[in-house]
C-alpha positions, -999 to +999 in steps of 0.1 A: -270-111+214-243-095+193-229-112+163-196-106+146-200-103+108-174-091+083-183-055+076-191-048+040-163-022+038-138-050+047-150-070+017-148-039-006-113-031+007-100-066+001-115-065-034-100-032-042-065-042-030-068-075-049-073-057-082-047-030-075-018-054-082-001-027-104+001-004-074-019+019-052-015+055-041-024+062-004-034+097+005-038+112+040-066+095+059-074+079+093-081+045+106-095+030+074-066+043+053-041+030+078-058-004+077-056-004+039-019+005+040-012-024+063-034-048+045-016-039+013+017-043+031+007-078+043-004-088+008+030-076-006+050-092+022+034-126+015+032-120-023-005-129-021-010-120-058+024-131-071+045-100-067+052-069-047+029-042-059+041-005-057+029+014-027+029+052-030+024+072+002+014+107-009+023+133+019+058+129+033+051+147+066+019+128+071+034+093+066+067+100+084+056+122+113+019+123+119+013+085+112+049+072+108+040+040+089+072+045+068+092+033+098+072+002+101+073-006+064+111+000+064+114-025+092+091-050+076+103-051+040+136-062+025+156-035+007+146-049-028+109-045-018+115-009-005+124+001-040+087-003-047+076+020-018+076+057-027+070+085-002+064+118-019+047+151-020+050+153-058+020+141-078+041+135-109+065+113-089+035+094-075+021+088-110+056+078-123+060+052-095+028+035-107+032+039-144+068+027-145+060-006-127+062-037-149+049-068-131+076-096-131+055-118-155+059-091-182+095-081-175 
């Protein structure tokens, strides 16, 4: 008999994304990273934590060609939300995208 239990990594992932409300930088990865990108996208779309948190996708070619999630995010989000999505190869730009974010409650 096989049972379906929530894997421990899913709980960890949900917890990490819940506390990353000031933004998160996604680097190149595979299935787990893609899952985290789309879980963060869903949380942002529904404003699960009160606002849209910055999403930084580090690696332009990776996120636009190899795993073109940018196309999906562009279709999913409104233009105002896309201003919080950064796709870059520049580490300084990635840091700036996170550090410059002010949650609406503090604006």
